[in-house]
C-alpha positions as CSV (number, residue, x, y, z in Angstrom):
1,M,-24.2,-15.6,50.6
2,P,-23.9,-12.4,52.2
3,R,-25.4,-12.1,55.9
4,S,-28.5,-10.0,56.1
5,S,-27.0,-8.2,59.0
6,P,-23.1,-7.5,57.8
7,R,-20.6,-7.8,60.6
8,A,-18.1,-5.1,60.7
9,V,-14.8,-4.1,62.4
10,V,-14.4,-0.2,62.9
11,A,-10.7,1.1,62.8
12,D,-10.0,4.4,63.6
13,D,-7.1,6.2,66.0
14,S,-9.8,8.6,67.3
15,H,-11.9,7.1,69.9
16,F,-14.8,9.6,69.0
17,M,-14.9,8.6,65.5
18,R,-14.9,5.1,66.6
19,S,-18.0,5.7,68.5
20,V,-19.7,7.7,66.2
21,I,-19.1,5.4,63.1
22,S,-20.0,2.3,65.4
23,D,-23.3,4.1,66.4
24,I,-24.3,5.1,63.0
25,L,-23.5,1.4,61.7
26,S,-25.4,-0.1,64.6
27,E,-28.4,2.2,64.2
28,G,-28.3,1.2,60.5
29,G,-28.5,-2.6,61.2
30,I,-24.7,-3.6,60.8
31,E,-23.3,-5.4,63.8
32,V,-20.0,-3.9,65.1
33,V,-18.1,-6.7,66.2
34,A,-14.9,-5.0,67.1
35,Q,-13.3,-1.8,67.3
36,A,-9.4,-1.2,66.4
37,K,-7.4,2.1,67.4
38,N,-4.5,1.3,64.7
39,G,-3.7,-1.0,61.7
40,R,-2.1,-3.7,64.0
41,E,-5.3,-4.0,66.0
42,A,-7.6,-4.0,62.8
43,V,-5.6,-6.6,61.2
44,E,-6.0,-8.9,64.6
45,A,-9.6,-8.0,64.8
46,V,-10.0,-9.4,61.2
47,R,-8.2,-12.6,62.1
48,E,-10.3,-13.2,65.4
49,H,-13.7,-12.0,64.0
50,D,-13.6,-12.8,60.3
51,P,-15.9,-9.6,59.7
52,D,-17.9,-9.0,56.4
53,V,-16.5,-5.5,56.1
54,V,-14.1,-3.4,57.5
55,T,-14.1,0.5,58.1
56,M,-10.3,1.5,58.1
57,D,-9.1,5.0,58.7
58,V,-6.4,6.0,56.3
59,E,-4.1,7.9,59.1
60,M,-3.3,5.9,62.1
61,P,-0.4,5.3,64.5
62,E,1.9,2.0,64.9
63,M,0.4,0.8,61.5
64,D,-1.5,2.9,58.9
65,G,-4.5,1.9,57.0
66,I,-2.5,1.0,53.7
67,E,-0.3,-1.6,55.7
68,A,-3.1,-3.1,57.4
69,A,-5.2,-3.1,54.2
70,E,-2.4,-4.8,52.4
71,R,-1.8,-7.5,55.5
72,I,-5.4,-8.1,55.5
73,M,-5.8,-8.8,51.6
74,A,-2.5,-11.1,52.0
75,R,-3.6,-13.1,54.9
76,Q,-7.6,-13.1,55.2
77,P,-9.1,-11.1,52.0
78,T,-12.0,-9.0,53.4
79,P,-13.8,-6.2,51.7
80,I,-12.4,-2.9,53.2
81,L,-13.9,0.7,53.0
82,M,-11.3,3.3,53.8
83,L,-12.0,6.1,55.6
84,S,-10.4,9.4,54.1
85,A,-10.1,12.8,55.1
86,H,-10.7,15.8,52.3
87,T,-6.9,16.1,52.0
88,D,-4.6,15.8,48.9
89,E,-2.2,13.6,51.2
90,D,-5.2,11.5,52.2
91,A,-6.3,11.1,48.6
92,D,-2.9,9.9,47.5
93,V,-2.8,7.4,50.1
94,T,-6.5,6.3,49.5
95,F,-5.8,5.4,45.9
96,E,-2.6,3.6,47.1
97,A,-5.2,1.3,49.5
98,L,-7.4,0.6,46.6
99,Q,-4.2,-0.5,44.7
100,K,-3.6,-2.6,47.6
101,G,-7.0,-4.2,47.6
102,A,-9.3,-1.8,49.2
103,V,-12.9,-1.9,47.6
104,D,-14.0,1.7,48.0
105,F,-13.6,4.5,50.1
106,F,-15.8,7.2,52.2
107,T,-14.7,11.0,52.9
108,K,-14.9,11.7,56.5
109,P,-16.4,15.1,56.9
110,G,-14.4,18.1,58.5
111,G,-15.8,20.5,60.8
112,E,-18.2,19.7,63.1
113,V,-17.8,15.8,62.9
114,S,-20.5,14.5,64.9
115,M,-23.3,16.5,63.1
116,E,-21.8,16.2,59.5
117,M,-21.6,12.3,60.1
118,S,-25.2,12.2,61.5
119,R,-26.1,13.8,58.1
120,L,-24.1,11.4,56.1
121,K,-25.3,8.4,57.9
122,D,-27.3,6.9,55.4
123,Q,-24.7,7.1,52.9
124,L,-22.4,5.5,55.2
125,V,-24.6,2.6,55.8
126,D,-25.2,2.2,52.1
127,I,-21.7,2.1,51.0
128,V,-20.9,-0.3,54.0
129,R,-23.7,-2.5,53.1
130,S,-22.5,-2.4,49.6
131,V,-18.6,-2.9,50.3
132,A,-19.6,-6.1,52.4
133,Q,-21.1,-7.8,49.6
134,A,-18.0,-7.0,47.3
135,E,-15.6,-10.0,46.4
136,P,-12.6,-9.1,47.9
137,R,-9.3,-9.3,45.9
138,A,-5.6,-9.2,46.7
139,G,-4.1,-5.9,45.3
140,D,-2.1,-6.3,42.3
141,T,0.7,-4.1,42.0
142,A,1.7,-4.6,38.6
143,E,0.7,-2.3,36.1
144,A,-1.3,-4.0,32.9
145,E,0.8,-3.8,30.1
146,T,-0.5,-3.5,26.3
147,D,0.4,-6.2,23.9
148,D,2.7,-3.9,21.7
149,S,3.3,-6.7,19.0
150,S,-0.7,-7.2,18.0
151,Q,-1.3,-3.3,18.5
152,S,1.7,-1.8,16.4
153,H,0.3,-3.6,13.2
154,T,-3.1,-2.4,13.5
155,R,-4.5,0.9,11.9
156,Y,-7.7,2.3,13.5
157,G,-10.3,4.2,11.3
158,G,-13.4,6.4,12.6
159,R,-13.3,8.8,15.3
160,P,-14.6,6.6,18.1
161,T,-15.7,8.3,21.6
162,L,-15.5,5.7,24.5
163,V,-17.7,6.6,27.6
164,V,-16.7,4.5,30.6
165,G,-19.3,4.1,33.8
166,S,-18.2,2.9,37.2
167,S,-18.8,2.9,40.8
168,T,-17.7,0.8,44.0
169,G,-14.6,-1.3,43.2
170,G,-13.9,1.1,39.9
171,P,-10.9,3.2,40.3
172,T,-8.4,0.4,40.1
173,V,-10.2,-1.4,37.1
174,V,-10.8,2.0,35.3
175,E,-7.0,2.3,35.5
176,Q,-6.5,-1.3,34.2
177,V,-8.6,-0.4,31.3
178,M,-7.0,2.9,30.8
179,S,-3.3,1.6,30.9
180,S,-4.4,-0.9,28.5
181,L,-5.7,1.2,25.5
182,P,-3.3,2.0,22.9
183,V,-3.2,5.8,22.0
184,E,-3.2,4.9,18.5
185,A,-6.8,3.7,18.7
186,S,-7.7,7.6,18.5
187,L,-10.5,7.3,21.5
188,R,-11.7,10.3,22.8
189,V,-12.4,8.9,26.5
190,L,-14.9,10.1,28.9
191,I,-14.8,8.5,32.4
192,V,-17.4,8.7,34.9
193,Q,-16.6,7.4,38.5
194,H,-18.8,7.9,41.2
195,M,-16.3,9.9,43.5
196,P,-16.6,12.8,45.8
197,G,-15.1,16.4,45.0
198,G,-11.5,16.5,46.0
199,F,-10.6,12.8,44.7
200,T,-11.3,13.0,41.0
201,G,-8.4,15.5,40.2
202,R,-6.0,13.0,41.9
203,F,-7.7,10.1,40.1
204,A,-7.2,11.8,36.5
205,E,-3.3,12.5,37.6
206,R,-3.0,8.8,38.5
207,L,-4.5,7.6,35.1
208,D,-2.6,10.4,33.1
209,A,0.6,8.7,34.6
210,R,-0.5,5.2,34.0
211,S,-1.7,5.3,30.4
212,E,-1.0,6.6,27.1
213,Y,-3.7,9.0,26.9
214,D,-3.6,12.7,28.0
215,V,-6.2,12.4,31.0
216,S,-7.3,15.4,33.1
217,E,-10.3,16.4,35.5
218,A,-13.1,17.9,33.1
219,R,-13.8,21.6,33.7
220,D,-16.8,23.2,32.4
221,G,-16.3,23.8,28.7
222,A,-13.1,21.6,28.3
223,R,-12.4,20.0,25.1
224,I,-10.8,16.8,23.9
225,S,-9.7,15.2,20.8
226,A,-8.3,11.9,19.8
227,G,-5.8,10.7,22.4
228,E,-7.4,12.6,25.3
229,A,-9.6,11.8,28.1
230,L,-11.8,13.7,30.9
231,V,-12.7,12.4,34.3
232,A,-16.0,13.7,35.3
233,A,-15.5,16.1,38.3
234,G,-16.9,15.1,41.6
235,D,-20.3,16.3,42.4
236,R,-20.7,17.7,38.8
237,H,-22.6,16.0,36.2
238,M,-20.6,15.9,32.7
239,E,-22.8,16.2,29.8
240,V,-21.3,16.3,26.3
241,A,-22.1,20.0,24.9
242,N,-20.9,19.9,21.5
243,Y,-19.3,17.5,18.9
244,S,-17.6,18.9,15.5
245,H,-14.9,17.4,13.4
246,G,-13.6,14.6,16.0
247,R,-13.5,17.4,18.6
248,L,-15.8,17.0,21.9
249,R,-16.7,19.5,24.3
250,V,-18.1,18.7,27.6
251,A,-20.4,21.0,30.0
252,L,-20.6,20.7,33.9
253,T,-23.8,21.1,35.4
254,D,-25.2,20.9,39.3
255,D,-28.5,19.6,38.2
256,P,-30.0,17.6,40.6
257,P,-28.6,13.9,41.3
258,V,-29.8,11.1,39.0
259,N,-29.9,7.4,40.3
260,S,-29.0,9.3,43.9
261,V,-25.6,10.1,42.6
262,R,-23.8,13.2,41.0
263,P,-21.8,12.7,38.5
264,S,-24.4,10.5,36.8
265,V,-23.3,7.9,34.0
266,D,-26.5,8.2,32.5
267,V,-26.3,11.8,32.1
268,T,-23.0,11.7,30.2
269,M,-23.9,8.5,28.1
270,Q,-27.4,10.0,27.2
271,S,-26.0,13.3,26.3
272,A,-23.3,11.6,24.4
273,A,-25.8,9.6,22.2
274,R,-27.8,12.7,21.6
275,T,-24.6,15.0,20.5
276,V,-22.1,12.6,19.0
277,D,-22.5,11.7,15.3
278,D,-19.5,9.4,15.1
279,Q,-19.0,6.1,16.6
280,L,-19.9,5.5,20.4
281,I,-18.8,2.8,22.6
282,G,-20.2,2.5,26.1
283,V,-18.7,0.5,29.0
284,I,-20.0,-0.4,32.4
285,L,-17.9,-1.4,35.2
286,T,-18.2,-2.9,38.6
287,G,-20.5,-0.6,40.7
288,M,-23.7,-0.7,42.9
289,G,-27.0,0.4,41.6
290,Q,-28.7,1.0,38.2
291,D,-26.6,4.1,37.1
292,G,-25.5,3.7,33.2
293,A,-28.3,1.4,32.5
294,D,-30.6,4.0,30.5
295,G,-27.2,5.4,29.3
296,I,-26.5,1.9,27.6
297,R,-30.0,2.0,25.9
298,A,-29.5,5.4,24.7
299,L,-26.2,4.5,23.1
300,K,-27.4,1.4,21.8
301,E,-30.3,3.0,20.1
302,H,-27.8,5.6,18.6
303,G,-26.0,2.8,17.2
304,G,-23.0,2.2,19.4
305,R,-21.4,-0.8,20.8
306,T,-21.9,-1.6,24.6
307,I,-19.9,-3.7,27.0
308,A,-20.2,-4.8,30.5
309,Q,-17.8,-6.1,33.0
310,D,-18.8,-9.8,33.8
311,E,-20.0,-10.9,37.3
312,A,-16.9,-13.1,38.4
313,S,-14.5,-9.9,38.0
314,S,-16.7,-7.3,39.3
315,A,-16.3,-6.4,43.2
316,V,-19.9,-5.4,43.1
317,F,-22.4,-6.7,40.1
318,G,-24.8,-4.1,40.6
319,M,-24.3,-1.7,37.5
320,P,-23.3,-4.3,35.0
321,K,-26.0,-6.6,35.9
322,R,-28.9,-3.8,35.5
323,A,-27.1,-2.7,32.3
324,I,-27.2,-6.4,31.0
325,E,-30.8,-6.7,31.9
326,T,-31.7,-4.1,29.4
327,G,-31.1,-6.5,26.6
328,C,-28.9,-3.4,25.1
329,I,-25.3,-4.9,25.8
330,D,-23.1,-6.4,23.1
331,T,-20.4,-7.9,25.0
332,V,-20.1,-9.4,28.9
333,T,-16.5,-10.1,29.6
334,S,-13.8,-10.2,32.2
335,I,-12.1,-6.6,33.2
336,E,-8.8,-8.0,31.7
337,S,-10.6,-8.6,28.1
338,I,-12.5,-5.3,28.3
339,P,-9.7,-3.2,26.4
340,T,-9.7,-6.1,23.5
341,A,-13.2,-5.6,23.6
342,V,-13.3,-1.8,23.2
343,L,-10.5,-2.3,20.5
344,D,-12.6,-5.0,18.5
345,A,-15.5,-2.2,18.6
346,I,-13.4,0.2,16.4
347,P,-13.2,0.0,12.5
348,Q,-9.8,-1.1,11.4
349,E,-8.6,0.8,8.5
350,V,-8.5,-1.4,5.2
351,H,-5.3,-1.2,3.0
């Protein structure tokens, strides 16, 4: 059982940032048991204090956040929240850290740091509490591979659209799902991962490189057909605006957050249910909160097939749990079996 007051190690090479983050966490009811100015000290602090969560700066001297995360996950798996700057370099490194086992990341503000961090303090406290409850897992550097022997003989029918929603712990499992879906399934894929602007483009590039699908970050008015996928842009809702002859068009909006998040899974799923007149498949993966539950309900009412990640394989069993509680989920299964569940939901052509 997670402690009511999580215990945290704060790792950052800036004394000022260590102090600011520690003060914010302490004021939010999170006990800071140690601070570290580099990755080596962070690894040692985890060994000594056995915390519930580590906030880990990406760029640090002597040992950076990636190596520290890798060592912690190998020796003493502990939920890690990466703290990343808004740069392309940090985005790449952050995704690498997630691959090594870190649960999630939080973007450090630029400009007047102390003022900005104060403004974001509630968000930081919430995400640290969420990550502290995550089930830590050692990173998996091996890419998931599709079983070509079974899929090469399958001919899929229909014009299915897949909508995937995820949050805390999501990037690596979305990657796992996408890398296991054969392009022959002819899916149109919409991915809503709770992630700030500046990172969704890099996330789309990673998915594009690791899957058979043509994946890009959503732009207003973007269209996709079979074998293509869009990742919702950070801080914009992604709505299905039009669907005709197997071609889908999205619109991005600045409407207020839904379930305290933007992009929202509910917004995308509900608009898909309203607009798409071919088959729909909805998948809810790991994440905190309830985003996606109303969307799953809408997809089910539309006649869609619905899938949720099970508790055992979820870093945070919030979103899947809420979706399951609607009574509108057809299949609850492990992350390893979700690609198969998606393919099983697609009608196969009979010859």
